[in-house]
C-alpha positions as CSV (number, residue, x, y, z in Angstrom):
1,M,-0.1,0.0,-0.1
2,L,1.0,3.7,-0.4
3,H,1.6,4.2,3.4
4,E,2.0,1.7,6.2
5,N,-1.3,2.7,7.9
6,L,-3.3,1.5,4.9
7,S,-4.2,-2.1,4.4
8,V,-6.8,-4.4,2.8
9,N,-8.9,-6.8,4.9
10,E,-10.4,-10.3,4.1
11,R,-13.5,-8.6,2.7
12,G,-11.3,-6.8,0.2
13,H,-12.1,-3.5,1.8
14,L,-9.7,-0.7,2.3
15,C,-8.5,-0.2,5.9
16,I,-6.9,2.8,7.7
17,A,-5.4,2.3,11.1
18,G,-6.9,-1.2,11.0
19,R,-10.5,0.1,10.6
20,D,-12.7,-0.9,7.6
21,T,-13.4,2.3,5.5
22,V,-16.6,0.9,3.9
23,E,-18.0,0.3,7.5
24,L,-17.1,3.9,8.5
25,A,-18.7,5.3,5.5
26,E,-21.8,3.3,6.3
27,K,-21.7,4.6,9.9
28,Y,-21.0,8.3,9.2
29,G,-21.9,8.8,5.5
30,T,-20.0,10.2,2.7
31,P,-18.1,12.4,1.8
32,L,-16.1,11.5,4.8
33,M,-12.5,12.4,5.8
34,V,-10.8,9.8,8.1
35,M,-7.8,10.7,10.1
36,D,-5.3,8.3,11.7
37,E,-4.4,10.1,15.0
38,S,-1.4,7.8,15.5
39,R,0.1,8.8,12.2
40,V,-0.2,12.5,13.1
41,R,1.5,11.9,16.4
42,R,4.2,9.8,14.7
43,N,5.0,12.6,12.3
44,M,5.0,15.3,14.9
45,R,7.4,13.1,17.1
46,I,9.9,12.6,14.3
47,Y,10.2,16.4,13.8
48,N,10.3,17.1,17.5
49,N,12.9,14.5,18.4
50,A,15.1,15.0,15.3
51,M,15.3,18.7,15.8
52,K,16.3,18.5,19.3
53,K,18.8,15.8,18.5
54,Y,20.4,17.6,15.6
55,F,19.8,21.3,16.4
56,G,19.8,21.3,20.1
57,E,17.1,21.6,22.9
58,K,16.0,25.1,22.0
59,S,15.0,24.2,18.4
60,F,11.5,23.0,17.8
61,P,9.0,22.6,14.9
62,L,6.0,24.5,14.4
63,F,2.8,22.9,13.0
64,A,1.7,24.9,10.0
65,S,-2.0,25.5,11.0
66,K,-3.0,26.4,7.4
67,S,-2.7,22.7,6.4
68,F,-5.5,21.7,8.8
69,S,-6.8,23.8,11.4
70,C,-9.3,22.6,14.0
71,K,-9.5,22.1,17.8
72,Y,-8.6,18.4,17.5
73,I,-5.2,19.2,15.8
74,Y,-4.2,21.7,18.4
75,R,-5.1,19.4,21.2
76,I,-2.7,16.9,19.7
77,A,-0.1,19.4,19.0
78,K,-0.2,20.7,22.5
79,E,0.1,17.1,23.8
80,E,3.1,16.5,21.6
81,K,4.7,19.8,22.7
82,M,4.7,21.3,19.2
83,G,4.8,25.0,18.4
84,I,2.3,26.4,15.9
85,D,2.5,28.9,13.0
86,L,-0.6,30.8,12.4
87,V,-1.8,32.9,9.4
88,S,-5.0,34.3,10.7
89,S,-6.9,35.5,13.8
90,G,-9.3,32.5,13.1
91,E,-6.6,30.0,13.5
92,L,-5.4,31.9,16.6
93,Y,-8.9,31.8,18.1
94,T,-9.2,28.0,17.4
95,A,-5.8,27.4,19.1
96,L,-6.9,29.3,22.1
97,Q,-10.1,27.2,22.6
98,E,-7.7,24.3,23.4
99,D,-5.7,26.6,25.8
100,F,-2.7,26.4,23.6
101,D,0.5,28.2,24.8
102,V,0.7,30.9,22.0
103,S,3.9,32.1,23.3
104,R,5.2,29.3,21.1
105,A,3.2,30.6,18.1
106,F,4.6,32.6,15.1
107,L,2.1,34.8,13.4
108,H,2.5,35.0,9.7
109,G,0.7,36.9,6.9
110,N,1.4,39.3,4.3
111,N,-1.4,41.7,5.3
112,K,-2.1,41.6,8.9
113,T,-5.0,43.9,9.8
114,D,-5.2,46.1,12.7
115,F,-7.6,43.6,14.4
116,D,-5.0,40.8,13.7
117,I,-2.2,42.8,15.4
118,N,-4.2,43.8,18.4
119,Y,-5.8,40.5,19.0
120,A,-2.5,38.6,18.7
121,M,-0.7,40.9,21.1
122,D,-3.6,40.7,23.5
123,S,-3.5,36.9,23.3
124,G,0.3,36.8,23.9
125,V,1.5,35.5,20.6
126,G,5.2,34.8,20.8
127,Y,6.6,36.1,17.6
128,F,5.3,38.2,14.5
129,V,6.8,37.2,11.3
130,V,6.9,40.6,9.6
131,D,6.4,40.7,5.9
132,N,6.9,44.4,5.0
133,L,7.8,47.7,6.5
134,T,4.2,49.2,6.5
135,E,3.2,46.3,8.7
136,L,6.3,46.8,10.9
137,D,5.3,50.4,11.5
138,R,1.9,49.4,12.7
139,I,3.2,46.5,14.8
140,D,5.5,48.9,16.5
141,S,2.8,51.6,17.0
142,V,0.4,49.1,18.5
143,A,3.1,47.6,20.8
144,C,3.9,51.2,22.0
145,E,0.2,51.8,22.8
146,K,0.2,48.6,24.9
147,G,3.5,49.3,26.6
148,I,5.1,46.1,25.3
149,T,8.1,45.2,23.2
150,Q,6.9,42.6,20.6
151,K,9.4,40.0,19.3
152,I,9.5,39.8,15.6
153,I,11.4,38.0,12.9
154,L,11.7,39.5,9.3
155,R,10.4,37.3,6.5
156,L,13.1,37.3,3.7
157,T,13.0,35.9,0.2
158,P,16.2,34.1,-0.6
159,G,15.7,34.2,-4.3
160,I,15.3,30.5,-4.8
161,D,13.0,28.5,-7.2
162,P,12.4,24.9,-5.9
163,H,10.9,23.9,-9.2
164,T,7.5,23.0,-7.9
165,H,4.1,24.1,-9.0
166,A,4.2,28.0,-9.5
167,A,1.2,28.5,-7.1
168,I,3.2,27.0,-4.2
169,V,6.5,28.6,-4.8
170,T,7.2,31.3,-2.2
171,G,10.9,32.0,-2.0
172,R,11.5,33.8,-5.4
173,V,12.5,37.4,-5.5
174,D,9.1,38.5,-7.0
175,S,7.1,36.6,-4.5
176,K,4.2,38.4,-2.7
177,F,5.8,37.3,0.6
178,G,8.9,38.7,2.3
179,I,11.6,41.0,1.6
180,A,14.2,40.4,-0.9
181,I,17.8,39.8,0.1
182,E,19.4,40.3,-3.3
183,T,17.9,43.7,-4.1
184,G,19.2,45.3,-1.0
185,Q,15.8,45.7,0.5
186,A,16.6,43.3,3.4
187,D,19.5,45.5,4.5
188,Y,17.2,48.6,4.5
189,A,14.6,46.5,6.5
190,V,17.1,45.5,9.2
191,E,18.4,48.9,9.6
192,Y,14.9,50.3,9.8
193,T,13.7,47.7,12.3
194,L,16.8,48.2,14.6
195,K,15.7,51.9,15.0
196,K,12.3,50.9,16.3
197,K,11.6,51.1,20.1
198,N,8.8,48.7,20.6
199,V,9.8,45.7,18.7
200,R,12.9,43.4,19.1
201,L,14.4,41.7,15.9
202,C,15.0,38.2,17.0
203,G,15.7,36.5,13.6
204,F,14.9,35.8,10.0
205,H,12.4,33.6,8.2
206,C,12.3,32.1,4.8
207,H,10.0,29.6,3.1
208,I,10.9,28.5,-0.4
209,G,7.6,26.5,-1.3
210,S,6.0,23.2,-0.7
211,Q,5.9,19.7,-1.9
212,I,9.8,19.6,-2.4
213,F,11.8,16.4,-2.5
214,D,15.2,17.7,-3.2
215,I,17.3,18.5,0.0
216,K,19.7,20.6,-2.0
217,T,17.1,23.2,-2.3
218,F,16.7,23.5,1.5
219,C,20.5,23.6,1.9
220,D,20.8,26.3,-0.8
221,A,18.3,28.4,1.2
222,A,20.1,27.7,4.5
223,E,23.4,28.7,3.0
224,I,21.9,32.0,1.9
225,M,20.3,32.7,5.1
226,I,23.4,31.9,7.3
227,K,25.4,34.1,5.2
228,Y,22.9,36.8,5.5
229,I,23.0,36.5,9.4
230,S,26.8,36.8,9.2
231,H,26.4,39.8,7.0
232,V,24.0,41.5,9.3
233,K,26.3,40.8,12.3
234,S,29.3,42.3,10.2
235,K,27.4,45.3,8.9
236,F,25.2,46.2,11.8
237,G,27.0,44.7,14.7
238,Y,23.6,42.8,15.6
239,G,23.4,39.1,16.1
240,V,20.1,37.4,15.6
241,E,19.0,34.3,17.6
242,V,16.3,32.6,15.5
243,L,16.5,31.1,12.0
244,N,13.2,29.9,10.7
245,L,13.5,27.7,7.6
246,G,9.8,27.4,6.9
247,G,8.4,24.1,5.7
248,G,7.9,22.3,2.5
249,F,9.0,18.8,2.7
250,G,7.4,16.6,0.1
251,V,4.8,13.9,0.8
252,K,4.1,10.7,-1.2
253,Y,0.8,11.0,-2.9
254,I,1.3,8.6,-5.7
255,E,3.6,5.5,-6.1
256,S,6.0,7.3,-8.4
257,Q,7.0,9.8,-5.7
258,P,9.4,9.0,-3.0
259,E,8.6,8.7,0.7
260,L,11.1,10.9,2.4
261,D,12.8,10.1,5.6
262,Y,12.2,13.4,7.4
263,E,14.7,12.6,10.3
264,E,17.5,11.9,7.8
265,F,16.5,15.1,5.9
266,I,16.7,17.1,9.1
267,R,20.0,15.5,10.0
268,L,21.6,16.4,6.7
269,I,20.2,20.0,6.8
270,S,21.6,20.2,10.3
271,Q,25.0,19.0,9.3
272,F,25.1,21.6,6.5
273,I,24.0,24.4,8.7
274,H,26.5,23.6,11.4
275,N,29.4,23.7,8.8
276,E,28.0,27.0,7.5
277,V,27.8,28.6,10.9
278,E,31.4,27.5,11.7
279,R,32.6,28.8,8.4
280,S,30.8,32.1,9.1
281,G,32.0,32.6,12.5
282,I,28.6,33.3,14.1
283,A,26.7,31.9,16.9
284,M,24.6,28.9,16.2
285,P,20.9,30.2,16.0
286,T,17.9,28.5,17.3
287,V,16.5,26.8,14.2
288,V,12.7,26.6,13.8
289,M,10.8,24.7,11.0
290,E,7.3,24.8,10.0
291,P,6.0,21.4,8.7
292,G,2.3,21.1,7.9
293,R,1.7,18.9,5.0
294,S,4.3,16.3,6.2
295,I,2.5,16.2,9.5
296,V,-1.1,15.5,8.4
297,A,-1.3,14.6,4.7
298,D,-0.7,10.9,4.9
299,S,-2.9,10.6,8.1
300,T,-6.0,10.9,6.3
301,L,-8.0,9.6,3.3
302,T,-11.5,10.8,1.9
303,L,-14.3,8.5,1.2
304,Y,-17.1,9.0,-1.5
305,T,-20.0,7.1,-2.7
306,V,-20.2,6.4,-6.4
307,G,-23.2,7.8,-8.2
308,G,-22.5,6.1,-11.5
309,T,-20.3,5.8,-14.6
310,K,-20.5,7.5,-18.0
311,E,-18.6,6.0,-20.9
312,I,-18.0,8.1,-24.1
313,P,-16.6,5.5,-26.7
314,G,-13.4,6.7,-28.3
315,F,-13.1,9.6,-25.8
316,K,-13.2,9.0,-22.0
317,N,-15.0,7.5,-19.1
318,Y,-16.3,9.3,-16.0
319,V,-16.9,8.0,-12.4
320,S,-19.1,10.5,-10.6
321,V,-19.0,10.8,-6.7
322,D,-20.9,12.7,-4.0
323,G,-18.0,15.1,-3.3
324,G,-15.5,17.0,-5.3
325,M,-14.0,20.5,-5.4
326,P,-15.9,21.7,-2.4
327,D,-14.1,19.2,-0.2
328,N,-10.9,19.0,-2.3
329,P,-10.2,21.8,-4.7
330,R,-6.6,21.1,-5.2
331,Y,-6.8,19.1,-8.5
332,A,-8.9,22.0,-10.0
333,L,-6.4,24.5,-8.6
334,Y,-3.0,22.8,-9.1
335,Q,-3.7,19.6,-10.9
336,S,-2.4,17.8,-7.8
337,D,-1.7,14.1,-8.0
338,Y,-3.7,11.7,-5.9
339,T,-4.1,7.9,-5.5
340,V,-7.6,6.8,-6.0
341,C,-8.9,3.3,-4.9
342,L,-12.1,1.4,-5.1
343,A,-12.4,1.0,-1.3
344,S,-15.3,-1.3,-1.4
345,N,-13.6,-3.8,-3.8
346,M,-9.7,-3.6,-3.5
347,N,-9.2,-7.2,-4.8
348,K,-11.0,-6.7,-8.1
349,K,-9.0,-6.2,-11.3
350,A,-8.2,-2.6,-11.9
351,D,-8.8,-2.3,-15.7
352,F,-11.1,0.7,-16.0
353,E,-9.5,3.9,-17.0
354,C,-11.6,7.0,-15.9
355,T,-11.7,10.5,-14.7
356,V,-13.2,10.9,-11.2
357,A,-15.6,13.8,-11.3
358,G,-17.3,15.7,-8.5
359,R,-21.0,16.6,-8.3
360,C,-20.8,20.4,-8.8
361,C,-22.2,22.1,-11.7
362,E,-18.6,23.0,-12.9
363,S,-16.8,21.5,-15.7
364,G,-13.5,21.8,-13.8
365,D,-14.9,19.8,-10.8
366,L,-12.5,16.9,-11.1
367,L,-10.7,14.9,-8.5
368,Q,-8.3,13.1,-10.7
369,E,-7.8,12.1,-14.4
370,N,-6.5,8.9,-16.1
371,V,-7.2,6.8,-13.0
372,I,-7.2,3.1,-13.5
373,I,-9.5,1.2,-11.1
374,P,-12.0,-1.7,-11.1
375,K,-15.2,-0.5,-12.9
376,P,-17.4,0.8,-10.0
377,E,-21.1,0.5,-9.6
378,R,-23.5,2.9,-8.0
379,G,-23.2,2.7,-4.3
380,D,-19.7,1.6,-4.2
381,I,-17.2,3.4,-2.0
382,L,-14.3,5.2,-3.7
383,S,-11.4,6.6,-1.6
384,V,-8.8,9.4,-2.4
385,L,-5.7,8.8,-0.4
386,V,-3.4,11.4,1.4
387,T,-6.0,14.0,1.9
388,G,-5.1,15.5,5.4
389,A,-3.4,18.6,4.2
390,Y,-5.1,21.6,2.5
391,N,-8.2,19.6,1.8
392,Y,-10.6,20.4,4.7
393,S,-8.7,23.7,5.1
394,M,-9.6,24.8,1.6
395,A,-13.0,23.3,1.5
396,S,-16.0,25.5,0.6
397,N,-19.7,25.5,0.2
398,Y,-19.9,25.9,-3.5
399,N,-23.1,25.0,-5.0
400,R,-24.4,25.2,-1.3
401,I,-22.9,21.8,-0.5
402,P,-22.3,21.2,3.3
403,R,-18.6,20.4,4.1
404,P,-17.9,16.8,5.1
405,C,-17.6,15.1,8.5
406,V,-14.2,14.4,9.7
407,V,-13.6,11.3,11.8
408,G,-10.6,10.4,13.9
409,I,-9.2,7.0,14.7
410,A,-7.2,6.2,17.8
411,D,-6.6,3.1,19.6
412,G,-9.0,1.4,17.3
413,K,-11.9,3.6,18.1
414,D,-13.6,6.1,15.9
415,F,-15.0,9.5,16.9
416,T,-16.2,12.7,15.3
417,V,-13.6,15.4,15.0
418,I,-15.6,17.9,12.9
419,R,-19.3,17.2,12.5
420,R,-20.9,17.2,9.0
421,E,-22.3,20.5,8.1
422,T,-26.2,20.8,7.9
423,F,-28.4,22.8,5.7
424,E,-29.2,24.9,8.7
425,D,-25.4,25.7,9.0
426,L,-25.4,26.9,5.3
427,I,-27.9,29.6,6.1
428,K,-27.0,30.6,9.7
429,N,-25.4,33.8,8.6
430,D,-28.1,34.7,6.0
431,V,-30.2,37.7,7.0
């Protein structure tokens, strides 16, 4: 199977964490997202243990909330002693409902509103990741009003293209995020920040993109950032304490992709950084990383009920399901690769090539094309694997379709994590 938490039982049904997905679909209905809690905890522990082992006790991972934000995930992150990165007041509010210690939170965003800034400071968010100088001015002003000194790190763009999908590249000079190093703007931003009285520059952040399998890309970014820290020390006489390398480790969605050894990646990056730090003659910074996809993606699958098939001789075949782009817009947006299985009949010969289509009144509402599965019948259960990251987070109510239920599996037991939306939920804000 694609990942070790998946299996097939004696009935020929797909299982996750040992539980029969067809039985879960019958119990909770579809579309249904099923999350293996033990897989989430396993992934968090890999990062936590590896970062402390190779970077030192002060270093720690931040769970990237945007990948999957709900009370349940913050509960797990809290128990596993993760930090978190946040990109909105909504994510912050959700974390606070679980009494998460947000002094271990980093607030991102390229357009923090006045509300965001005030709410985050009042809540005690540890670090603001500053995207631009207009924002910096406002943070400094609000901190002055509140009589505090706010810790910040500057988001810099190292000018690296990791050769992933253009929509998820974030480290190029022309990115909407951050301040470019190579244009000289970063130097100006550092000098400008050091003159502020109500913020303290603690370090630098970079994020080069997502779904990256090449470790050289991360090492290239780390080299640029270490050299820049050294440059700032030399030019301004100021040493920063924190280096946040962002996230972006790739996840195996299909068989042709590798399954990364995240601990080994961290070890190799650490070795590279230690060598660069020694060569540069600066103090070793506290290294922070922001895994999101690689924490939750492979913990989850989505189940659908097949409505029917449509064969167009000489052209293509369609399999229609009761979900689609409202619960997983990533294929429509990015043409993202996914593995599709006929969960209710895994032992049947896969010889039917088809496009899996969603139920929306939208020609682009597709989940995957050129899929080869057994020919399904109406009522069969179809599964899309590795849907824990950026699926529910990006879900919508397009066509007034309620968002799906999310179920967790822990110690062999199933439980509701996020209830299925109702029609009443769809109109609760209508006036």
